[in-house]
C-alpha positions as CSV (number, residue, x, y, z in Angstrom):
1,M,0.6,119.0,-31.6
2,R,-1.5,116.9,-29.1
3,V,-0.7,113.1,-29.8
4,L,-2.2,110.1,-28.4
5,I,0.1,107.2,-28.1
6,T,-1.3,103.8,-27.6
7,G,1.0,101.4,-25.7
8,G,2.9,104.4,-24.6
9,T,4.4,102.6,-21.5
10,G,6.2,99.6,-23.5
11,Y,9.6,99.5,-24.2
12,L,9.6,101.3,-27.5
13,G,6.4,103.4,-26.4
14,R,8.4,105.1,-23.6
15,A,11.2,106.3,-25.9
16,V,8.6,107.8,-28.3
17,V,6.8,109.5,-25.5
18,R,9.9,111.2,-24.3
19,A,11.0,112.0,-27.9
20,L,7.6,113.8,-28.5
21,A,7.8,115.8,-25.2
22,A,11.4,116.8,-26.1
23,A,10.1,118.1,-29.4
24,G,7.4,120.1,-27.9
25,H,4.5,118.0,-28.6
26,D,1.8,117.3,-25.9
27,A,1.9,113.6,-25.3
28,C,-1.2,111.6,-24.3
29,V,-0.1,108.2,-23.0
30,F,-2.8,105.6,-23.2
31,A,-2.1,102.2,-21.6
32,R,-3.6,100.0,-19.1
33,R,-1.4,101.5,-16.3
34,A,-0.3,104.8,-17.8
35,S,-1.0,106.7,-14.6
36,M,1.7,104.5,-12.9
37,A,4.3,105.0,-15.5
38,G,5.8,108.4,-14.5
39,L,6.0,109.5,-18.1
40,P,5.8,113.0,-19.3
41,G,2.3,114.3,-20.6
42,T,-1.1,113.3,-19.9
43,A,-1.8,109.7,-18.7
44,I,-4.8,107.8,-19.7
45,D,-5.7,104.3,-18.3
46,G,-7.3,102.0,-20.9
47,D,-7.2,99.0,-23.0
48,V,-7.3,99.1,-26.8
49,R,-9.8,96.2,-26.7
50,D,-12.3,98.7,-25.5
51,A,-13.5,100.7,-28.2
52,G,-15.3,103.2,-26.2
53,T,-12.4,104.1,-24.0
54,V,-10.2,104.3,-27.2
55,G,-12.8,106.8,-28.7
56,R,-12.8,109.0,-25.5
57,A,-9.0,109.2,-25.4
58,M,-9.1,110.7,-29.0
59,A,-10.9,113.8,-27.7
60,G,-8.9,116.9,-28.3
61,C,-6.0,115.0,-30.1
62,D,-4.5,116.1,-33.5
63,G,-2.7,112.7,-34.1
64,V,-2.4,109.3,-32.9
65,I,0.6,107.0,-32.8
66,H,-0.8,103.5,-32.3
67,M,2.0,101.3,-30.7
68,A,-0.1,99.1,-28.4
69,A,0.5,95.4,-29.1
70,L,0.7,92.0,-27.4
71,V,4.4,91.1,-27.8
72,S,5.1,87.7,-26.7
73,I,6.3,84.3,-28.2
74,W,3.3,82.4,-26.8
75,R,0.0,82.8,-25.0
76,R,-2.3,79.9,-24.0
77,R,-5.2,81.8,-25.5
78,P,-4.1,82.6,-29.1
79,A,-7.2,85.0,-29.5
80,D,-5.4,87.3,-27.1
81,F,-3.2,88.5,-30.0
82,D,-5.9,88.9,-32.2
83,E,-7.9,91.1,-30.0
84,V,-5.0,93.3,-29.0
85,N,-2.9,93.4,-32.3
86,V,-5.8,93.3,-34.9
87,G,-8.9,94.5,-32.9
88,G,-6.8,97.4,-31.2
89,L,-5.8,98.8,-34.5
90,R,-9.4,98.5,-35.9
91,H,-10.6,100.6,-32.8
92,V,-8.0,103.1,-33.3
93,I,-8.9,103.7,-37.0
94,E,-12.5,103.8,-36.4
95,A,-12.2,106.2,-33.4
96,A,-9.8,108.4,-35.5
97,T,-12.0,108.6,-38.3
98,R,-15.0,109.6,-36.1
99,A,-12.8,112.2,-34.4
100,G,-11.6,113.8,-37.8
101,I,-7.9,113.2,-36.7
102,D,-5.9,113.5,-40.0
103,R,-2.6,111.8,-39.1
104,I,-2.4,108.2,-37.9
105,V,1.0,106.5,-37.2
106,Y,0.8,102.6,-36.8
107,T,3.7,101.0,-35.6
108,S,3.9,97.6,-37.2
109,S,7.1,95.2,-37.1
110,F,9.9,93.7,-39.3
111,L,8.1,90.4,-38.7
112,A,5.1,91.5,-40.7
113,L,7.3,91.7,-43.7
114,P,8.6,88.6,-45.6
115,P,12.1,87.4,-44.5
116,T,15.0,88.5,-46.6
117,G,15.1,87.0,-50.1
118,H,11.5,85.7,-49.8
119,T,8.0,87.1,-51.4
120,D,5.7,85.0,-48.9
121,H,5.3,85.9,-45.4
122,L,6.3,83.7,-42.4
123,R,3.5,82.9,-39.9
124,A,5.8,81.3,-37.2
125,N,3.6,82.2,-34.2
126,D,0.5,84.2,-33.3
127,Y,2.3,87.4,-32.7
128,Q,3.6,87.4,-36.2
129,R,0.3,86.1,-37.8
130,T,-1.5,88.8,-36.2
131,K,1.1,91.6,-36.9
132,I,0.6,90.4,-40.6
133,A,-3.3,90.6,-40.2
134,A,-3.0,94.0,-38.9
135,D,-0.8,95.3,-41.7
136,A,-3.4,94.1,-44.0
137,L,-6.1,96.0,-42.2
138,A,-3.8,99.1,-42.3
139,E,-3.6,98.5,-46.1
140,E,-7.1,98.3,-46.5
141,A,-7.8,101.4,-44.6
142,V,-5.2,103.3,-46.6
143,R,-6.9,102.5,-49.8
144,A,-10.4,103.6,-48.2
145,G,-8.6,107.1,-47.5
146,A,-7.5,106.8,-44.0
147,P,-4.5,109.0,-43.3
148,I,-2.2,106.2,-42.0
149,V,1.6,106.2,-42.2
150,R,3.1,102.8,-41.2
151,T,6.7,102.1,-39.5
152,Y,8.4,98.8,-39.4
153,P,11.0,98.9,-36.9
154,G,13.6,96.2,-37.1
155,V,15.0,94.5,-34.0
156,V,14.9,97.4,-31.7
157,Y,17.7,97.5,-29.0
158,G,19.1,99.9,-26.5
159,P,18.9,101.0,-22.8
160,G,15.4,100.2,-21.1
161,A,13.3,97.8,-19.3
162,D,13.7,94.1,-19.5
163,T,10.5,93.1,-21.5
164,E,9.6,90.9,-24.2
165,G,9.8,93.9,-26.6
166,N,13.5,94.3,-25.7
167,L,15.0,91.0,-27.0
168,V,18.5,92.1,-27.5
169,G,18.6,93.7,-23.9
170,R,17.3,90.5,-22.4
171,L,19.7,88.3,-24.3
172,I,22.6,90.5,-23.3
173,R,21.5,90.5,-19.5
174,D,21.1,86.8,-19.5
175,H,24.5,86.2,-21.1
176,L,26.3,88.4,-18.7
177,A,24.5,86.6,-15.7
178,G,25.3,83.1,-17.2
179,R,21.6,82.3,-17.7
180,L,21.8,82.1,-21.7
181,P,22.2,78.6,-22.7
182,G,23.1,79.6,-26.3
183,I,22.0,81.3,-29.4
184,V,20.1,79.9,-32.4
185,G,20.9,81.1,-36.0
186,G,23.9,83.1,-35.0
187,D,24.8,83.5,-38.6
188,H,21.5,85.0,-39.7
189,L,21.2,88.6,-40.3
190,W,19.2,91.0,-38.3
191,S,18.7,94.7,-38.8
192,F,19.6,96.2,-35.4
193,A,17.7,99.4,-34.9
194,Y,18.7,101.6,-31.9
195,V,15.7,102.6,-29.7
196,E,16.3,106.4,-29.7
197,D,16.7,106.4,-33.5
198,V,13.2,104.6,-34.0
199,A,11.5,106.7,-31.5
200,A,12.8,110.0,-33.3
201,A,11.5,108.6,-36.6
202,H,8.2,108.3,-35.0
203,V,8.0,111.9,-34.2
204,A,9.1,112.7,-37.7
205,A,6.5,110.4,-39.0
206,I,3.6,112.2,-36.9
207,E,4.9,115.6,-38.2
208,R,5.6,115.0,-41.9
209,G,5.2,111.4,-42.9
210,A,3.6,110.9,-46.2
211,R,0.1,109.4,-46.1
212,G,0.1,105.9,-47.0
213,A,3.7,105.5,-46.7
214,R,5.6,102.4,-45.4
215,Y,8.8,103.3,-43.6
216,R,11.2,100.6,-42.7
217,L,13.1,101.7,-39.6
218,G,16.1,99.4,-39.6
219,G,19.6,99.6,-38.7
220,E,23.0,98.0,-39.2
221,N,22.5,94.6,-40.9
222,A,24.6,92.2,-39.1
223,P,24.6,88.5,-37.8
224,Q,23.1,87.9,-34.5
225,R,26.4,86.7,-33.0
226,R,27.8,90.3,-33.9
227,V,26.1,91.5,-30.8
228,F,27.9,89.2,-28.5
229,E,31.3,89.7,-30.3
230,I,31.0,93.4,-29.2
231,V,29.9,92.4,-25.6
232,E,33.0,90.2,-25.6
233,R,35.3,92.9,-26.4
234,L,33.9,95.3,-24.2
235,T,33.4,93.1,-21.1
236,G,35.7,90.1,-21.6
237,R,32.7,87.7,-21.3
238,R,33.3,84.9,-23.7
239,M,30.9,84.4,-26.7
240,P,27.8,82.1,-26.0
241,R,27.7,78.8,-27.8
242,E,25.6,78.3,-30.8
243,L,22.9,75.8,-30.4
244,P,22.1,73.5,-33.4
245,V,18.6,74.2,-35.0
246,S,17.7,70.5,-34.5
247,L,18.3,70.7,-30.8
248,A,16.5,74.3,-30.5
249,R,13.4,72.8,-32.1
250,I,13.4,69.9,-29.8
251,A,13.6,72.1,-26.8
252,G,10.9,74.4,-28.2
253,R,8.4,71.4,-28.5
254,A,9.5,70.3,-24.8
255,E,8.9,73.9,-23.5
256,E,5.5,74.2,-25.4
257,W,4.4,70.9,-23.6
258,R,5.8,72.0,-20.4
259,V,3.6,75.3,-20.2
260,R,0.5,73.5,-21.3
261,L,0.8,71.1,-18.4
262,T,2.2,73.4,-15.7
263,G,1.5,77.0,-16.9
264,G,4.0,79.9,-17.2
265,Q,5.8,81.2,-20.2
266,P,8.1,79.0,-22.4
267,L,11.8,79.9,-22.7
268,I,11.7,79.0,-26.3
269,T,9.0,77.9,-29.1
270,T,9.3,76.2,-32.2
271,G,7.9,79.3,-33.8
272,A,10.6,81.3,-32.5
273,V,13.3,78.9,-33.7
274,R,11.6,79.3,-37.3
275,I,11.9,82.8,-37.0
276,F,15.8,82.6,-36.1
277,E,16.3,80.4,-39.1
278,H,15.8,83.3,-41.5
279,D,17.6,86.5,-42.4
280,W,15.8,89.7,-41.6
281,S,17.7,92.4,-43.1
282,F,16.5,95.5,-44.9
283,D,17.3,99.0,-46.0
284,S,15.8,102.2,-44.5
285,N,16.5,104.5,-47.4
286,L,13.0,105.9,-47.7
287,A,13.1,106.7,-44.0
288,E,16.4,108.4,-44.2
289,R,15.3,110.5,-47.1
290,E,11.8,111.5,-45.8
291,L,12.1,111.5,-42.1
292,G,15.7,112.2,-41.7
293,Y,16.2,108.7,-40.0
294,H,19.6,108.3,-38.4
295,I,21.1,104.7,-37.9
296,T,23.3,104.4,-34.8
297,P,26.3,101.8,-35.5
298,L,25.8,98.6,-33.9
299,A,28.9,98.8,-31.8
300,E,28.1,102.3,-30.5
301,G,24.6,101.2,-29.7
302,V,25.6,98.1,-27.8
303,E,28.1,100.1,-25.7
304,R,25.5,102.4,-24.6
305,T,23.2,99.4,-23.7
306,L,26.1,97.8,-21.6
307,A,26.5,101.3,-19.9
308,A,23.1,101.4,-19.0
309,L,22.8,97.7,-17.6
């Protein structure tokens, strides 16, 4: 199968491209700098905000995995999130419909779902707001007959590049380097999804995922602090301190003001703190049954992550 992967140079995207190639598929990597990534398959430089380029990239493809997204806790221009996260999905759906492609896998996020124990969505920042809006767009398209399969990865972690999409890896790196001031919401549950497990599930989704299905790709549900307990056991590096939520909120407001005045990226925002105040655990039973989804134990996954650093 010839598969177009938008956002194929991202943290998770790279793992999906390699998993597709290993499974014998012809991967077409679509990203702004795809030709510089050194990934297997065909590289196509382009931007999901350009509908024409997206349409041309679909030529000759049997399926598409849409992973391109703006993953960040803050941007000076909030519309950037709308254009990439919502507009990009719209362009992919429209182009795939014109091309007659009968399998679209859309990679959403656990943040597009309500927090554990809640029925209402949390819209803590522009990334989360637009992923919720994109999920609604995908649902509308499914009802109109679009052949969309949706995946909702949990907190993806494992070996890989130090990007905003690799939150756990960045936290571990900063902790080992003495740059992590502390953690917020250490008692709250996250669903830790090992990157290679999530990548394999995307291959299964493009091969045999049910149209209209919504597959949660989580992992071991554990408190955030559990990662650092494992790191301490393996390296001897003492646990980071836990920052009070009230102090984190103040720091978030201060960082937001700082970047408005001087530029750059904030280290933390009030929206990120709101997300850390909730539990984000869920089960992956449907993906396990229908996609053969495998969950790597957190201790094993963290050990592999440390070995790759």
